[in-house]
N, C-alpha and C positions, 0 to 999 in steps of 0.2 A: 727238272723234275725233282732232282735233291733238296734245290735251293726252296721251293715251295713247300716239300714236306718239312723241312727245318725251321720254316719261320710262319707257320700255319697261324700260329699266335697273335703274331704282330699283324697278318692279312687280316685274321677275324676284328682284332682291336681297329684298324682302318675301316673296314666295313661299318661297324659299330659306331664310330665317328661319324662317316657320310649320312648313315643313317640319320642320327641324332643333329646333327645339322640341318637335313632336309625338315625335320619334326620341327626345328626350333625357326627354321627361315622359309618353306615349303609352302606353296598354296592349300595344302590337305587341311592344316589347322589342328589335327590329332583326331585320334580313332572316336573319341567321344564327342567330337566339337560339332556345334553346330551352327546355322547361319548367323546367328546373332553372337557367337561367342560368350553366352552367358551359359555356364553349366552347375550344375549340381554335383559335385565329384562324387566319387566312391563312399569316400570319408565321411559325407554328408555335409564339407564346408561349403563355404559360398566361394563359388568362381566367380570372381568379376571380371570385366572384358579384358580382352588383349591388349596389351596398352603397348604402342610401339611396333617398332621392325617384327618382332619377332612372336609366335603363338603361346608363349606363357599366359597363365591366367595368374590373378590375384586372389588371395583369402584376404577377409576383412584388414588385416593386418598392416598388407599393402597396398591395399585400394580404396578403404576407408567405409565407413558404415556402421550399421548399431546390431551388436551382440547381446540376448538377453539368454540368461541361462537361469531356470527357475523350478522347482518343484511343484508338484501337484497339492493342492490341499485335499485331503480326504482321509477317513479312518475305513478300514474293511474287515470285517467277520468272516472268518471261511468256515466251511465244513457245516453249512447251517440246515436244518432240517426243515422244510418246508411243509411236511403232511400232504395234505391238499389242497393246500390253500394256493391260489394262483400269485402269478408275482405282482400283479397291479394291487391284492389283497395285502399282500406280506407289506408292502410298500407304505399301503394306508396305514396298516398295524403298527409299524417301526415309528413311522413319522409322528404317530399320534402320542407317541411314549415320547419322544423328545420335542421340549419348549421351544430350542432353537432353531429347527428344520422345518423344514416345510416338506410335503411328499415329493415335489419336484427333485428336492435334493437326495434323495433316496435310492439307487440303484439296485436291482436285485435279478441275479442271473442265476439260469437254470445250471444244473453240474451237467459237465463234458467230461470226455475221455480224458481231458488233460490237467483239470481242477476240478474241484469240489464247488456247490452251491456259494455264492458269496452275497453278503448286503454291503454295502457300499453308501457312506454316507459323505457327501462332498459338500461342505459348507466348513466356515472357519470356526464356530462355535459348538463343534460338537469333539469331543476326547474319545478315546476308547472305553475309559471308562462308562461314558455316559450313554454309548453304542451297545456295551455289553448288558448294562442297566436296561435299556429300553428291550431288548430283545428276550432278556427275564423277564420284564413285563408284560411283555408281547406274548409268551408263551412259547417260543422260538429254541430249541437245541441248537449249540454251536460249538466250535472247538475254537482256534485261537482268535482273538482280536488284536490288529495291528494297525500302525500309523499305514500311512500311501495307501494310494489304491490299485486298482486290477490291471493286468495288461492291457485288456480292452479299454480299460479307458484311456491310457497312455497312449495307446494305438489312435483312437478315436480325437484325442486332443490336436495329435498330429496334423491327423488327415483335416480336422477343422482348420487348423492354422493354414496348413499347406494351401489349403481352398482359399480362403483367405487372402491368402499373398497372391496367389495366381489371378483370383479375380479383380485385385487392386493393380493388378499389370507391372507388380515389383519385380522385374527380370533380377533372375540370380539367387532371387530370397529362398531359404529353406528353413525345415524344422525337423529334429528329430530327438531320437531319445538318445541320453547317454547315460551311463552308471559308473558307480564309483567302485574300487574295491573292497569294501565295506557294503556293497548293495542298496546302496542309496540310486536311487533313480532323479533323473533331472530331465525337461524339456528345454532342447540348446534350438534359438531362431536367430539365425542369423541373415541380415537384410542389406545389402551394398548400399550405398549412396543414400541412406535416409537417415534423417533424425529419429535421435531416442525417442522423444515424445510421440511422433507420428507412428513409430510402431509399437507403441506399448497401448495407444489407443487403437490401432487397426486390430491388435490380436486380445484385446479387451471388449471391444464394442458388439453391440447384439446387432444381427444383420435383419434386416425384414424380408418375415415369411408369412405367408397366409395359403389359403387352400379356399380356391374359388369355385364357386357354382356356374356352372357355363350351360344353359338349355334355350330350346326354340322357344318363341313364344307367335302368336298368330295376331296380326295386327292389320286393320284398313285390308284384311284379304290377304295379306301376303306373311311368310315368316321372317323373323329375325329375331338374331340370336343376344340375349343378355348374359350380362356377366357381374357377380356378385360377390363379396367376399363373407364366407360363411364360417370360418375359424382363421383365428391369427395365433401366433406364437404363443402366446401365454393360455391359450384354450387346451393345450395338450399338457396333461398330466404327466405322461410318458411315450418317448420313443424308443422303440424296442432296437436291438442289433438286428442287423439284417440275418435271415433263416434263409438253409438252400430251399427250404419246400420239401414236404413228406408226403409218400404215398403217389407221386406224380404229379404233386400240384408244383407251381412255378416258384420261384422265389421269392421273397416279399420282406417286407418292411412292418411290423406291427405298431400299433400305434393305440394308445387311451386315450380319451378326451373326458377332460375335465365334470365331475358329476353336476357342477352348477351349468355348464354350459351343453352338457347333452340334449336336454329335452327341446332346445329352440334348433340347434343343429339338425337332429331328428327332425323337427316339422320342415323345415326349408329342404331337406331332401326329397320329403313327400311332396311337397308344394311345388318344387322346380324342376319333379319327374325323374329326378336323379333315382331315388328310391321306387320307381314306378312299378305297376303289376308286372312282375317278372323282372325286375331289376333293368339295368339299362346298358346299352353298347354304345361306348365313345369311341370314335374315329376321328378325332382333332388332328392330330398330325398328321392323317393322309388329307382332311377336307373339314377346316374349322366350318365351313357353311353347309354342309349336309353330315351333319351327325348327331346322333342321339344326345340326351344329357351327359353332362361329364362333370365329374370333381378334378380340378386345375390345380397341381401344386405349383406355388408363385415364391421365387425368390428374387427380391429385389427387383420387382416387376417383369421378371422373366419366366415364362413356364417351362418348368423343368421335367414335369410330370403331368401325363392326363390319363385316366381312367374311368370306366363306368362303374355299375355296380353289381355285383351278383344278387341272383333271386331270393338265395337263403337270408343275404343280409335286408334284401329290400323288403322282404315279408316282415322281418323282425323290426324292420323300422315302422311300415305302414300299422302295425298291431300295437306299437308303443311299448314292446318289450326290449328294444333294444337301450333304452336309457337307463335300464338297470344295470347293464353291465355294458357300458359306452368303449366298446372297444372293437377294432377292427385292422385287417393288414391291407395294405397297397399291394398288389403283385406288382412284381417286373418280367421282364424276359429272359434275363439272366441273372447272375449272383453279382457281377461286377455292378450292375446297373441298381442291383438293390445297395448295396455298399455307398453308392454315391448318393442314390435318394435319402438314403440314412443322414448321409451328410449333410446334405442340401437342405433338408427338414429342419435338421440343427442350424443350419443358417447362420453358421459363426457363434452359435451358443458352446460355449466349452463346456463339455462334461464335466469339468473339475476346473476351479479357477485356479490360474497361476498364485505361486507364493510371492509377490513380489509388494515390495512395500517397505517403510520404516523397519517393522517387525519383521520382514519375512526373510526367508533365506536365500530368496533368488537374488541375482545381481544383474545389472546391464551397464553397457559400455557403451560409449560412442567414439568413434574415431573420424575425424575429419579429411576428406580428398586430401587437402594439403598435407597433413600430417603422414597421411598413407605413402603418399609421392616422395616425402622425405625420408620414409623409413626405407622404401624403395633405393633411394640415392646413397644411403648410410651404408643398407646392406651389399651394396655394389660396393662403396670404398672400402668395406671391413672384408669383402671377399680380396679384392686387390692386394689391401694391406698384407692380408695372411699368405697371398701367393708371393708377393715380394720377402716377405720374412720367413719363409720356406725356402726361398731360393738362396737367400743370403747364407743362411745355416748351412744348409746343404755344400756349395760352393766353398763356404771358409772350412766345411768340414774336410773335404775329399781335395780339393785343390785341383781339381780334374777335371774340365769341362767333359771328357769322355765319358764320366760317371756321372756328373750330376746335371748336367742337362737333359739326359732322358729320364734322370729320375723326376725332374720338375714337370718335362710335358707329359710323362705317363700320368703323374698327378693329375693334371690339369685336364687329362683325358678323361679322366673319372667323372669330374666335374662336366663337364660337357655329354656325355653319356647322361647325366643323371638328369640332366636340365632337359635332354631331350624325349627322355621317359617321361618328365611331369608334362611335356607339351605335347607328346602324342595321349597321354592317358588324360589332360587338362585338370590334372591336379593342382590345384590352388597353391599358389606357394603364399604361404605366410613368414612369420621370423621362426619359427621352431622347427619350419624345413631349412630355411638358410640357416639354421644353428644346427640341422643334420649335415649340411653340404660342410660346413668348416670342419665338422667333426671327421669326416669322411677324407678332407685333404690332410689332416694331423693323423689318423692312424693309416692312410695309405702312404705316406711318407715315413712314418715307422716301420712299416713293413719294409719298404723299398730299400730301406738305410741297413735294416738285417740280412737283408738280400748281400747287398754291396758288401756289409762288412764281413759277411760270414766268405763270400768269394774271396775278397782280397786279404782275409786273416793272416796269411803266411806270404804275403806279398803279393805280388803281379803274377796272373796265371795264364799259362801259355796252351795248356791240353785241353781239348774240349772234354776228355773223361773226365779230368780231374775238377772241371767248371761244373759240370752236370752233377758228380757227386755231391759236391759242397752247395750248389744250388738247392738240391733234396733236400740236403740236412735244415737249411734255413726255412724251407716251404713247408715243412712238418710244424716247423715254430708257429709261422705264420696262420697256417691251418688250425692250430689248437688254440690260436686267439682269434682267431674269425668265430670258431664255434662258440667259444665261451662269449663274444660280443652278442651273436646271435639268439644264445639262451637267456643274455640278461636282458636284451631289447624285448625279445619275442612277447611278454605279458605287456609292456607297452603298447606294442602294436594290435593287441588281439581285444584288449579291454578300450573301454569308450571314456577315454581318459582326458578328452578333446585336444587341446594343441600338443601333447605328449606323443600323440598317435603318430602325427605327420613326423617330428623329428624321429620315433624308434623307426617308420616305414623306410625311410631315407636313408638311415643310418644302415639298415640291414641291407637295403639292396647295394647300397655303397659296397658296402662289406661283400657281398656274394660278386658285385662285378669285378672288384679287384682279386679275390681270389681267383675265380674262374678265367677273367680274361686279361686285365692288365699287370698283376702282378707275372705270371707266364709270359706275357709278351716284354715286360722289362727284362726276365731274364735271356731272353733271347737276341732281344737287342744288346744285351751287356755281354753276351757270349760273342756276339759277333764284331764287337769292338775291342775286346781283350784277350781272345785267343786267335791262334795262327795255326792250329795243327789240328 
């Protein structure tokens, strides 16, 4: 019992090593693993499929693929005062004062608890001065006018791109927002095993979206259903943000139709019976052959939403009043459905263009699968060389296998535990993470050398009491160094600084494992080998 109590740190190290080996080679494949082995890790990096006998997954650096990093084009005015004008009217008024922008380039958002009212223009040919002059000419008061887009636009862009990636069946692809220390925001897109040109075309192309009328007609004594397109993507002047609904009304997505298309749409709604007397009730999802007239939202040939028309809206269309204010809402059963409907209505039309091109701030790169495989091999060779170099230096320094061998084994155990954690979390390995592993080997051996030097500073030690006193003194130095490293790396781990984040996360994780587990375990091993009383 005394032996177990004295060596519990070594036992803990062995348990972690066994668990790590199981995570690396076992059938579970990690906590976040999927059946296909393709995941998007918590840091948003692309996780390529496990390659070889392990459960490790790889980022683009080690698997190959395309990475695009670009800001969104746009300028935004904040703290805008709309008075009693609707958002559609504000957009029309501001666009009318901008010679290089259309009303579809202007997005107006009402104030919320988190932000003021904003007017946003997402086109390359409008500067902050242009937007300020347009607001002045339109008679709207405003606060700051800045480069960049709103958070809502960034989130919508990521949602649209992610939707495109999923619809294209690009397994493992991801899109996310990253920021710099100076407050700049970029969209980071990573897609494994795809050519750069194909990914650029995917994220910039326009999806095919339309709204169809689906209605019954009587022919030859029987009822048949007809379906015709009544709106296409270019007919929408504005697609609003999903709303929760007020006063018991369900979540919805507000839309505005172009004035030039409104009369014909209104007429077709009346003629097809969608805007019938008292509105229409749609049960297309339950039985498309026994339903009232419906409006179908179709994305790339697939019906993603069906709805009838409320009595009030139908009455406005039948009287002809609706075309003077051509807007309505598409209701949904829940807010997440409204979000998805808003995304699908946009059908791949990004809320703001990516600033990619010869004069843009965006960058794109492609790593071939062969090059990624070479990186993996070179990383393995580098790791082996680092281990051999450390082992040689340690054995040369101490000339004693009793001191040096446990030191090398303990340092390697940290790497195994980190690899097991990466496999269990399905965290994609890239060159930065490999750099973190090598840094952990270096700092780990440094700490173990401090322990060995302090313990053996005055020659061989035989008393456990003396050993423990010297070990504690060395451990204070190691602990202080660990705290310094964690503090220095924390900003890199928290901020979205691309590959540096993975380097920082695994360096911090390695330092914590070392201080909590491996350094104390090495002390117990050294105590058992050097003391006899």
